[in-house]
C-alpha positions as CSV (number, residue, x, y, z in Angstrom):
1,M,78.2,72.0,74.8
2,K,81.0,71.9,77.3
3,K,80.3,72.8,80.9
4,I,82.8,75.3,82.3
5,F,83.3,73.0,85.3
6,T,81.9,69.8,86.7
7,I,81.0,69.0,90.3
8,L,79.7,66.0,92.1
9,S,76.1,64.9,91.3
10,C,74.5,62.3,93.4
11,I,71.9,60.3,91.4
12,A,69.8,58.8,94.1
13,I,70.1,59.4,97.8
14,T,69.3,56.3,99.7
15,S,70.3,56.9,103.3
16,A,72.0,59.5,105.5
17,V,73.6,59.2,108.9
18,S,75.5,61.6,111.1
19,A,78.9,61.0,112.7
20,Q,81.5,63.1,114.6
21,N,83.2,65.7,112.4
22,Y,82.1,64.2,109.1
23,S,78.6,63.3,108.0
24,T,78.0,60.8,105.3
25,S,75.3,59.9,102.9
26,T,75.0,56.9,100.5
27,S,73.9,57.2,96.9
28,T,73.9,55.1,93.7
29,G,75.6,55.9,90.5
30,T,78.5,57.9,89.0
31,A,78.5,59.7,85.7
32,D,80.7,61.5,83.2
33,P,83.5,62.6,83.3
34,Y,84.4,60.0,86.0
35,A,84.9,56.3,85.1
36,Y,86.7,53.6,87.0
37,N,88.8,52.7,83.9
38,N,90.0,56.2,83.1
39,A,93.7,56.3,82.3
40,G,95.9,57.4,85.1
41,T,99.3,57.6,86.7
42,A,100.5,54.4,88.3
43,V,100.7,54.7,92.1
44,L,101.2,51.0,92.9
45,A,102.0,48.3,90.4
46,I,102.4,44.6,90.4
47,P,103.5,43.2,92.8
48,S,102.4,45.2,95.8
49,L,101.6,43.3,99.0
50,D,101.2,45.2,102.3
51,V,103.1,48.3,101.0
52,L,102.6,52.0,101.0
53,S,103.3,54.1,97.9
54,S,105.6,57.1,97.9
55,A,104.1,60.4,98.8
56,Q,101.6,61.5,96.1
57,T,101.0,65.3,95.8
58,I,97.4,66.6,95.9
59,P,97.1,69.0,93.0
60,F,95.1,71.6,94.9
61,S,94.6,72.9,98.5
62,F,92.7,70.3,100.6
63,N,91.7,70.2,104.2
64,F,91.1,66.9,106.2
65,Y,89.6,67.1,109.7
66,G,90.1,70.9,109.5
67,S,93.8,70.7,108.8
68,A,95.6,71.4,105.5
69,V,97.1,68.3,103.8
70,T,99.3,68.4,100.7
71,S,100.0,64.7,100.0
72,Y,99.1,61.2,100.8
73,K,100.4,57.6,100.6
74,A,98.2,54.9,99.0
75,S,98.1,51.4,100.4
76,D,97.4,48.2,98.4
77,N,95.0,47.4,101.3
78,G,92.4,49.9,100.1
79,Y,93.1,53.1,101.9
80,I,95.2,56.3,101.8
81,T,96.9,58.0,104.7
82,F,97.8,61.7,105.1
83,D,100.5,60.7,107.7
84,A,103.8,61.6,106.0
85,A,105.7,59.5,108.6
86,A,103.8,56.3,107.9
87,T,106.0,53.5,106.5
88,T,103.9,50.3,106.9
89,S,100.6,49.2,105.3
90,D,98.1,47.6,107.7
91,P,96.1,44.7,106.2
92,A,93.9,44.0,109.3
93,N,90.8,46.2,109.0
94,A,88.9,47.1,112.1
95,A,86.1,49.3,113.4
96,I,86.8,53.0,113.4
97,P,87.7,55.3,115.0
98,S,90.5,53.5,116.7
99,A,93.8,54.7,118.0
100,G,95.5,51.6,116.7
101,G,94.5,52.0,113.1
102,P,96.5,53.5,110.3
103,N,94.8,56.9,111.3
104,N,94.7,60.2,109.4
105,A,93.2,58.1,106.7
106,I,90.3,57.5,104.2
107,Y,89.3,53.9,103.8
108,A,87.9,53.1,100.4
109,F,87.6,49.4,101.2
110,W,90.1,48.5,103.9
111,D,91.1,44.8,104.1
112,D,93.9,42.5,103.2
113,L,94.2,43.2,99.5
114,G,97.0,42.8,96.9
115,V,98.1,44.2,93.7
116,I,99.2,41.0,92.1
117,S,99.2,39.1,88.7
118,G,96.1,37.3,87.7
119,S,94.2,36.0,84.7
120,G,92.0,39.1,84.3
121,S,92.7,42.8,84.1
122,P,96.1,43.8,85.6
123,D,95.9,44.9,89.2
124,E,97.1,48.4,90.0
125,V,96.4,51.6,91.9
126,V,96.3,54.7,89.8
127,S,95.5,58.4,90.2
128,F,94.0,60.9,87.8
129,N,92.3,64.3,87.7
130,Y,89.3,65.8,86.0
131,G,87.5,69.1,86.1
132,T,88.8,72.6,86.1
133,A,89.8,75.0,88.9
134,P,88.3,75.7,91.4
135,N,86.3,72.5,91.0
136,R,89.0,69.9,90.2
137,V,88.7,66.3,91.4
138,H,91.7,64.1,92.3
139,V,90.9,60.4,92.1
140,I,92.8,57.5,93.7
141,Q,91.6,54.3,92.0
142,W,92.1,50.7,93.1
143,Y,91.9,48.8,89.8
144,S,91.0,45.0,89.8
145,V,92.8,44.4,93.1
146,T,92.7,40.9,94.6
147,P,91.5,39.9,98.1
148,A,94.1,37.9,100.0
149,S,91.5,35.8,102.0
150,G,88.8,35.5,99.4
151,T,88.2,35.2,95.7
152,G,87.5,37.5,92.8
153,F,88.4,41.1,92.3
154,L,87.2,44.6,93.2
155,Y,87.5,48.2,92.1
156,A,87.2,51.1,94.5
157,A,88.0,54.8,94.5
158,I,88.5,57.9,96.7
159,R,87.6,61.2,95.1
160,L,89.0,64.4,96.7
161,Y,87.2,67.6,95.7
162,E,89.1,70.9,95.4
163,C,86.1,72.7,96.8
164,G,86.2,70.5,99.9
165,D,85.0,67.1,101.1
166,F,85.4,63.7,99.4
167,D,83.6,60.6,98.5
168,I,84.3,56.8,98.2
169,V,83.1,54.8,95.2
170,L,82.7,51.0,95.1
171,N,82.7,50.5,91.3
172,Y,82.8,46.9,90.1
173,G,83.8,43.5,91.3
174,N,82.9,40.0,92.4
175,A,85.1,39.7,95.5
176,S,83.8,37.3,98.1
177,G,85.0,35.6,101.3
178,M,86.3,38.8,102.8
179,T,85.0,41.9,104.5
180,G,86.1,45.5,104.7
181,T,85.8,48.9,106.4
182,V,84.6,52.0,104.6
183,G,85.1,55.5,106.2
184,C,87.6,57.9,107.6
185,E,89.3,58.9,110.8
186,N,91.5,61.7,112.2
187,A,95.2,61.6,113.0
188,A,94.8,60.5,116.6
189,G,92.2,57.9,115.9
190,S,89.9,59.7,118.3
191,A,87.3,60.8,115.7
192,G,86.0,59.0,112.7
193,T,83.1,58.1,110.5
194,M,82.5,54.5,109.6
195,A,80.1,54.2,106.7
196,E,80.4,50.4,106.5
197,G,82.3,47.7,108.4
198,P,84.2,46.2,109.7
199,S,82.3,43.1,108.6
200,F,81.0,44.6,105.4
201,S,81.0,42.4,102.3
202,Y,81.8,44.0,99.0
203,P,78.5,44.7,97.2
204,G,77.5,43.2,93.9
205,V,78.1,46.0,91.4
206,G,78.5,45.7,87.7
207,S,80.9,47.4,85.2
208,V,78.5,50.3,84.3
209,G,78.5,53.5,86.4
210,N,74.8,53.6,87.2
211,D,75.0,51.0,89.9
212,D,78.2,52.3,91.6
213,V,77.8,52.7,95.4
214,V,78.9,56.2,96.5
215,Y,79.6,57.3,100.0
216,S,79.8,61.1,100.3
217,F,81.5,62.7,103.3
218,F,80.6,66.3,104.4
219,W,82.6,68.3,107.0
220,D,80.4,69.1,109.9
221,G,82.2,72.4,110.5
222,I,80.2,74.0,107.6
223,T,76.6,74.7,108.5
224,T,75.3,76.3,105.2
225,D,76.6,75.1,101.9
226,A,74.4,74.8,98.9
227,A,75.7,73.7,95.4
228,I,74.0,73.8,92.0
229,T,75.1,70.4,90.7
230,A,73.3,70.1,87.4
231,S,71.5,72.1,84.7
232,D,68.9,70.7,82.4
233,L,69.7,73.0,79.4
234,S,71.9,70.4,77.7
235,G,73.9,73.0,75.8
236,M,71.0,74.3,73.6
237,V,68.1,76.6,73.9
238,S,65.3,77.5,71.5
239,V,63.8,80.8,70.5
240,G,61.1,81.8,73.0
241,N,60.8,80.9,76.7
242,N,63.2,78.3,78.2
243,T,62.8,77.0,81.7
244,V,65.9,77.2,83.8
245,S,66.0,74.0,85.9
246,G,68.4,71.5,87.3
247,E,69.6,70.1,90.6
248,I,70.7,71.6,93.9
249,S,72.6,69.7,96.7
250,N,73.1,70.4,100.4
251,Y,76.7,69.9,101.5
252,G,76.2,71.7,104.8
253,S,75.3,70.3,108.2
254,A,72.0,72.1,108.5
255,P,68.9,71.3,106.4
256,I,68.1,73.8,103.7
257,T,64.6,75.2,104.1
258,S,64.9,78.3,101.8
259,Y,67.3,79.9,99.4
260,D,67.6,82.4,96.5
261,L,67.9,80.8,93.1
262,N,69.7,83.1,90.6
263,Y,70.7,83.0,87.0
264,S,72.4,85.5,84.7
265,I,73.0,85.6,80.9
266,D,76.3,86.7,79.5
267,G,77.3,88.4,82.7
268,G,74.1,90.5,82.9
269,T,71.8,91.3,85.7
270,A,70.9,88.4,88.0
271,V,67.3,87.1,87.8
272,T,66.3,85.9,91.3
273,D,63.6,83.6,92.6
274,N,63.2,83.1,96.3
275,I,62.6,79.4,97.0
276,T,60.7,78.5,100.2
277,G,58.9,75.5,101.6
278,V,61.8,73.0,100.9
279,N,63.6,70.6,103.3
280,I,66.9,69.5,101.8
281,A,68.8,67.3,104.3
282,T,72.5,67.1,104.6
283,G,73.9,65.2,101.6
284,A,70.6,65.2,99.8
285,S,69.7,66.7,96.4
286,T,66.5,67.9,94.8
287,T,65.4,69.5,91.5
288,F,64.7,73.2,91.0
289,S,62.9,75.2,88.4
290,H,63.2,79.0,88.2
291,A,59.9,80.9,88.1
292,T,61.2,83.3,85.4
293,P,61.9,81.6,82.1
294,W,64.9,82.7,79.9
295,N,63.5,84.3,76.8
296,I,65.5,83.9,73.6
297,P,64.6,86.5,70.9
298,A,66.6,85.0,68.1
299,G,68.6,81.9,67.1
300,G,72.2,81.5,66.0
301,A,74.1,82.9,69.0
302,N,76.3,81.6,71.7
303,H,75.5,82.5,75.3
304,T,76.9,81.7,78.8
305,I,74.3,81.1,81.6
306,C,75.5,81.0,85.2
307,I,73.1,79.5,87.8
308,W,73.8,79.8,91.6
309,A,72.2,79.7,95.0
310,D,72.7,82.1,97.9
311,N,70.9,83.5,101.0
312,I,70.7,79.9,102.4
313,N,68.1,79.9,105.2
314,G,68.6,83.6,105.3
315,N,72.3,83.3,105.8
316,A,75.4,83.6,103.7
317,D,76.7,80.4,102.1
318,E,79.9,79.4,104.0
319,R,81.6,77.8,101.0
320,T,81.1,79.7,97.8
321,C,83.4,77.8,95.4
322,N,80.6,75.3,94.6
323,D,77.7,77.7,94.5
324,Q,77.2,78.0,90.8
325,I,77.7,76.3,87.5
326,C,78.2,78.2,84.2
327,E,77.3,76.6,80.9
328,D,77.9,77.6,77.3
329,V,74.7,77.2,75.3
330,F,73.7,77.9,71.7
331,S,70.4,79.3,70.6
332,A,68.5,77.8,67.7
333,N,65.0,78.2,66.3
334,G,63.9,74.8,67.5
335,T,63.2,73.5,63.9
336,G,64.2,69.8,63.8
337,A,64.9,67.5,60.9
338,S,61.9,65.5,59.7
339,N,64.0,62.4,58.9
340,V,65.8,61.0,61.8
341,A,67.9,57.8,62.0
342,V,69.8,56.3,64.9
343,V,73.1,54.5,64.6
344,V,73.8,51.4,66.8
345,E,77.4,50.5,66.8
346,E,77.5,47.1,68.3
347,F,80.8,45.5,69.7
348,S,81.1,41.8,69.2
349,G,83.5,38.9,68.6
350,A,83.3,35.3,67.5
351,W,84.9,34.3,70.7
352,C,82.2,36.1,72.8
353,G,79.6,33.6,74.1
354,W,76.9,36.3,74.8
355,C,77.5,38.2,71.6
356,V,75.2,35.9,69.8
357,D,72.4,37.3,72.0
358,G,73.6,40.8,71.1
359,A,73.2,39.9,67.5
360,V,69.6,38.9,68.1
361,V,68.8,42.1,70.0
362,L,70.2,44.2,67.1
363,E,68.4,42.2,64.5
364,D,65.1,42.6,66.4
365,M,65.6,46.3,66.6
366,L,66.3,46.6,62.8
367,T,63.2,44.5,62.1
368,S,61.0,46.6,64.3
369,Y,62.3,50.0,63.1
370,P,63.3,49.6,59.4
371,G,65.1,52.6,58.0
372,E,65.1,54.3,61.4
373,I,67.7,52.3,63.2
374,I,71.0,51.5,61.4
375,G,73.2,48.6,62.6
376,V,77.0,48.5,62.5
377,T,78.9,45.6,64.2
378,V,82.5,46.3,65.2
379,H,84.4,43.0,65.7
380,D,87.1,42.4,68.3
381,N,89.9,39.7,68.3
382,D,88.5,37.6,65.5
383,D,89.0,37.3,61.7
384,M,86.7,40.3,61.1
385,E,88.6,42.7,63.3
386,Y,90.6,45.6,62.0
387,A,92.1,48.7,63.6
388,E,89.0,50.9,63.2
389,G,89.9,53.2,66.2
390,I,86.3,53.3,67.5
391,R,86.9,50.8,70.4
392,S,89.9,52.7,71.7
393,A,88.3,56.1,71.2
394,F,85.3,55.1,73.3
395,G,87.0,52.9,75.8
396,V,85.1,49.7,74.9
397,T,86.2,46.9,77.2
398,A,83.1,44.7,77.5
399,Y,81.3,42.6,74.9
400,P,78.6,42.6,73.7
401,N,78.3,46.4,74.1
402,A,77.0,49.2,71.9
403,L,77.1,52.9,71.3
404,I,73.6,54.3,70.5
405,D,74.2,57.5,68.5
406,R,77.4,57.8,70.7
407,F,75.1,59.4,73.3
408,V,75.5,59.1,77.1
409,F,72.1,58.0,78.5
410,P,70.9,58.7,82.0
411,G,72.5,56.3,84.5
412,E,75.5,55.6,82.3
413,A,79.0,56.8,83.0
414,D,80.0,56.8,79.3
415,E,78.7,55.9,75.8
416,P,79.1,52.1,75.6
417,H,76.5,50.1,77.5
418,S,74.9,46.7,77.7
419,R,72.3,45.2,75.5
420,S,69.4,45.3,78.0
421,A,69.0,49.0,77.3
422,W,69.8,49.1,73.6
423,E,66.3,49.1,72.2
424,A,64.8,51.5,74.7
425,N,67.7,53.9,74.3
426,A,67.6,53.7,70.5
427,V,63.8,54.4,70.4
428,S,64.3,57.4,72.7
429,R,66.8,58.8,70.2
430,L,64.3,58.5,67.4
431,G,62.5,61.4,69.0
432,K,65.6,63.5,69.3
433,Y,65.9,67.1,68.1
434,T,68.5,67.4,65.4
435,P,69.1,70.5,63.2
436,V,70.4,68.5,60.2
437,E,69.1,66.2,57.5
438,V,71.7,63.7,56.4
439,G,71.8,61.8,53.1
440,V,74.2,59.3,51.4
441,S,74.6,59.0,47.6
442,H,77.2,56.9,45.9
443,S,78.5,55.5,42.7
444,Y,80.4,52.2,42.2
445,D,83.0,51.3,39.6
446,A,82.9,47.5,39.4
447,A,86.1,47.4,37.2
448,T,88.2,48.8,40.1
449,R,85.7,47.9,42.9
450,T,85.7,51.5,44.0
451,I,82.9,53.1,45.9
452,T,82.6,56.9,45.7
453,A,80.2,58.0,48.4
454,T,79.1,61.5,49.3
455,V,77.5,62.4,52.7
456,T,75.4,65.5,52.6
457,A,74.2,67.6,55.5
458,D,71.2,69.9,54.9
459,Y,70.7,72.2,57.9
460,V,67.2,73.1,58.8
461,D,68.2,75.1,61.9
462,Y,71.2,76.9,63.4
463,A,73.9,74.6,64.8
464,S,77.3,75.1,66.5
465,G,80.3,73.0,67.4
466,D,82.9,70.8,65.8
467,M,80.7,68.9,63.5
468,R,82.1,66.3,61.1
469,F,81.1,63.9,58.4
470,N,81.8,60.2,58.8
471,L,81.3,57.1,56.7
472,E,81.2,53.4,57.6
473,I,81.1,50.5,55.2
474,T,79.4,47.3,56.3
475,E,79.0,43.8,54.9
476,D,76.2,41.4,55.5
477,G,76.2,37.6,55.2
478,V,79.9,37.2,56.3
479,T,80.9,33.6,56.9
480,G,84.1,31.7,57.3
481,T,85.8,28.7,58.8
482,G,87.6,28.3,62.1
483,S,87.5,30.1,65.4
484,G,87.7,33.5,63.8
485,Y,84.2,33.1,62.4
486,D,82.5,30.2,64.3
487,Q,80.4,31.9,66.9
488,V,80.8,30.8,70.5
489,N,77.2,30.4,71.8
490,F,76.4,30.6,75.5
491,T,72.6,30.4,74.6
492,N,72.9,26.9,73.2
493,T,71.0,25.4,76.1
494,T,68.8,28.5,76.8
495,A,65.2,27.3,76.2
496,G,63.3,29.4,73.7
497,H,66.4,31.4,72.5
498,P,66.7,31.7,68.7
499,Y,70.1,30.0,68.9
500,E,69.0,27.2,71.3
501,G,70.5,24.0,70.0
502,A,72.5,25.7,67.3
503,G,75.8,24.4,68.7
504,D,78.6,25.9,70.7
505,P,80.3,27.2,68.7
506,I,77.9,27.8,65.9
507,V,79.8,26.6,62.8
508,G,79.1,28.7,59.7
509,F,77.4,31.5,61.7
510,V,76.3,34.3,59.5
511,H,77.6,37.7,60.6
512,N,75.7,40.7,59.5
513,H,76.5,44.5,59.5
514,V,80.2,43.7,59.8
515,L,82.2,47.0,59.8
516,R,84.7,46.7,57.0
517,A,86.0,50.3,56.7
518,N,85.6,53.7,58.2
519,P,87.6,56.1,55.9
520,G,87.1,59.0,58.2
521,G,88.4,57.2,61.3
522,A,86.6,57.2,64.6
523,Y,85.5,60.8,64.5
524,G,85.7,62.1,60.9
525,N,87.7,64.9,59.3
526,S,87.8,68.4,60.6
527,G,87.3,71.6,58.6
528,V,84.5,70.6,56.2
529,I,81.5,71.9,58.2
530,P,81.9,75.4,59.7
531,S,81.7,75.7,63.5
532,T,78.5,77.7,63.2
533,V,75.9,77.0,60.5
534,S,72.6,78.7,59.5
535,P,69.3,77.2,58.4
536,G,69.3,76.4,54.6
537,S,73.0,75.8,54.4
538,T,74.3,72.5,52.8
539,Y,77.7,70.8,53.1
540,S,79.0,67.5,51.9
541,E,82.1,65.3,51.9
542,T,83.1,62.6,49.5
543,F,84.9,59.4,50.5
544,T,86.3,56.6,48.3
545,Y,86.9,53.0,49.3
546,V,88.1,50.0,47.2
547,I,86.3,46.8,48.2
548,P,88.8,43.9,48.7
549,A,88.3,41.0,46.3
550,T,87.3,38.7,49.2
551,Y,84.3,40.9,50.2
552,D,80.9,40.3,48.5
553,E,80.0,43.6,46.7
554,T,76.3,42.6,46.5
555,K,76.1,42.7,50.4
556,I,77.8,46.0,51.0
557,N,76.0,48.9,52.8
558,I,77.1,52.5,53.1
559,V,76.4,54.3,56.4
560,G,76.9,58.1,56.5
561,F,76.5,60.4,59.5
562,V,77.3,63.7,61.0
563,N,78.8,63.7,64.5
564,Y,80.2,66.1,67.0
565,Y,83.9,65.8,67.7
566,S,85.3,65.9,71.2
567,T,87.5,63.8,73.4
568,T,85.2,64.5,76.3
569,I,82.7,61.8,77.2
570,G,79.1,62.9,76.4
571,E,80.1,65.6,73.8
572,R,80.6,63.5,70.6
573,E,77.1,62.2,69.7
574,I,75.9,61.4,66.2
575,M,73.5,64.2,65.1
576,N,71.8,62.2,62.2
577,A,72.5,59.5,59.8
578,D,71.6,57.7,56.6
579,E,72.2,54.3,55.0
580,S,72.3,53.1,51.4
581,P,72.9,49.6,50.0
582,L,75.5,49.3,47.3
583,S,74.3,48.1,43.9
584,A,76.7,45.5,42.7
585,A,76.7,46.6,39.0
586,S,79.6,48.8,37.8
587,I,79.1,52.6,37.3
588,N,81.3,55.6,36.9
589,E,79.2,58.6,37.9
590,N,81.6,61.0,36.3
591,T,81.3,59.5,32.8
592,L,77.6,58.6,32.8
593,F,75.7,60.9,35.1
594,A,75.6,64.7,35.3
595,G,73.1,64.4,38.1
596,F,70.2,62.5,39.7
597,T,67.7,63.9,42.1
598,V,64.3,62.8,43.6
599,A,61.9,65.5,44.6
600,P,59.9,66.2,46.6
601,N,61.6,64.0,49.2
602,P,60.0,62.9,51.6
603,V,56.8,62.4,49.6
604,K,53.4,60.7,49.6
605,G,51.9,60.6,46.1
606,D,53.5,62.2,43.1
607,F,57.2,62.8,42.7
608,S,59.7,63.4,40.0
609,L,63.1,62.1,39.0
610,V,65.5,64.5,37.3
611,L,68.2,62.4,35.5
612,G,71.1,64.2,33.9
613,L,73.2,62.1,31.4
614,R,76.5,62.7,29.8
615,Q,75.9,59.9,27.2
616,E,73.0,57.9,25.8
617,I,72.0,54.9,27.9
618,K,69.4,52.2,28.1
619,A,68.1,52.0,31.6
620,D,65.5,50.5,33.9
621,I,64.4,52.7,36.9
622,V,63.1,50.6,39.8
623,I,62.4,51.0,43.5
624,Y,63.9,48.7,46.2
625,N,62.9,48.4,49.9
626,M,65.3,48.4,52.8
627,N,65.8,44.6,52.4
628,G,67.0,44.9,48.9
629,Q,63.7,43.6,47.4
630,K,62.4,45.2,44.2
631,V,58.9,46.6,45.0
632,G,58.2,48.7,41.9
633,N,59.1,49.7,38.4
634,I,59.2,53.4,37.5
635,A,60.3,53.5,33.9
636,S,62.4,51.7,31.2
637,G,63.8,52.9,27.9
638,T,66.7,54.5,26.0
639,Y,67.6,58.0,27.2
640,A,69.7,60.4,25.2
641,A,72.4,62.6,26.7
642,G,70.9,65.6,28.5
643,E,68.4,66.1,31.3
644,H,65.2,64.0,31.7
645,K,62.3,64.6,34.1
646,I,60.4,61.4,34.8
647,G,57.2,61.4,36.8
648,A,56.3,58.7,39.3
649,N,53.9,58.0,42.2
650,T,54.4,56.1,45.5
651,G,51.2,54.1,44.9
652,D,50.3,51.7,47.7
653,L,53.9,51.5,49.1
654,M,53.9,51.8,52.9
655,A,55.6,54.7,54.7
656,G,59.3,54.0,55.1
657,I,62.8,54.2,53.4
658,Y,63.2,53.1,49.8
659,Y,65.8,53.3,47.1
660,V,65.3,54.5,43.6
661,T,67.9,52.8,41.3
662,V,68.8,53.5,37.7
663,I,70.1,50.3,36.3
664,T,72.1,50.4,33.0
665,E,74.3,47.9,31.2
666,K,77.3,49.7,32.5
667,G,76.1,49.9,36.1
668,S,73.6,51.5,38.4
669,F,73.0,54.6,40.6
670,T,70.9,54.9,43.7
671,E,69.1,57.7,45.6
672,K,67.1,57.3,48.8
673,L,63.3,57.9,48.7
674,V,61.4,58.6,52.0
675,I,57.7,57.8,51.7
676,R,55.5,59.4,54.4
């Protein structure tokens, strides 16, 4: 569910110091909706050396050192100045405050930098906004800028908050051989706060948001200022009692020792809890939990909860614009699906030397959690690439990377993340609550090589939002010749690695789970599933796909899922999924089958197949495991047109995912069977 507004959340406070006029604290990590690679408006472009931009308008009222400012100029040398008369950019960083500096400025990483051409990402300075009034954020982002006296690159940002104050973010880079200044100073250079410098080396931070270094600056002129900065409700509540909890931050100059914690539902009467015995320092955050739970009498309704703090240390809050957050939430019964699968969409390329290790990580996950984790590999810039739209929709720029259920995990700024966390995150999603069971059924006409696949959603609980069906077709065992298929291998000399000594590149490398088609695009089609659904409702969507002659039909897999649609990071996760292998034999469901069901499903012990036929056929009915191996025979014979009920038993088959397949001389048809 979408929060009505977003305000700064510091993930881990590590230090705090005081300085004249502004206090500063240091924390680690940034999160949605901010990301260093967000698209923005160019402020400075290649080439920019020791120059100031034109005046850039701040899109809201903002005070700096107690005075209103309406615009700024950005320097390629890592700072902005609010001095409208400034015409030169100073590359020589120094300790602050200093009357000789640029002054009236915020220094993200002040040093001799340049916006120049290079071999990597293009250098630039951009600006962008996020959030809604009165809690908008204006960002000035230095993107891959180059140190003049050192090597490498760096990313840094200044974030101006509509509600007041600002922070500086050091995002990503490997710059070395140079030092900078981080802080701010007033127009006269008589007062300033230096968080780092002037001999401060750019820190070693990676491309993910969870290790960003954040310097938050708080105006000392405000004594009491508490802000509710996070809610733990996550957009959904269940029937019964729900704890109202989250995070509160202190942006005032005095420690917070007591406050009133309040919440209201749908604009109703405030529920108040007086919190005492705390000590929240300036710039620090802590968790809260309201003593009175929110009781939900029934599911299937949308609510708005507002949470706020007041009566800070017995006094009024001096800045009220950041006091509360309001969140839209949906109530459900809390009944979750019994069959849960997690989709791992891996991003890879034959050119990518570490992607061979990504392939190993994915295969290990699929082996450890058969039928529970589904693998899809999206290729980039090789002979298996096509314009699938997923990479651009989710801003994938690093390889190997992956989306795990398209979910944003704690410590990550957005959905794509590195392989070190794939398995732990996927396993955590296996325990997720989801209100929907998802199944995939299909038929295949070998004469035209046409797959007709239906994704079905059976809702076991209330659900709300823009929910969409999607389908992905993958192929295993893909090989080829040349650099578009031969896998570059940075692990060739890594002792103990499965691909140690396999060569670099690995000629004839076998690529599995290769995404070949996604007929619904990155997000799926709108309008099939209603925006609000009730328990017991069922919806489905049918997709068709013609397999190209160069693809091996015996190694095709069909992945179906239901996902939320949104262009907002963190609001487009996959709710549940299913996978089914394609049988290579030809079949036309419309001419042969009137229906085919397996019940009960899931099952342990006896179950029945109900087979509806439009014509007489001779068939074998068998069971395959997830690896495509036949593990059992159910029945064989000639079956007349009409309905047939066939009894079967799971026998000694282990719990897991299996496929019941009807094989005829004209083709085959498959349904999934879940054995408990």
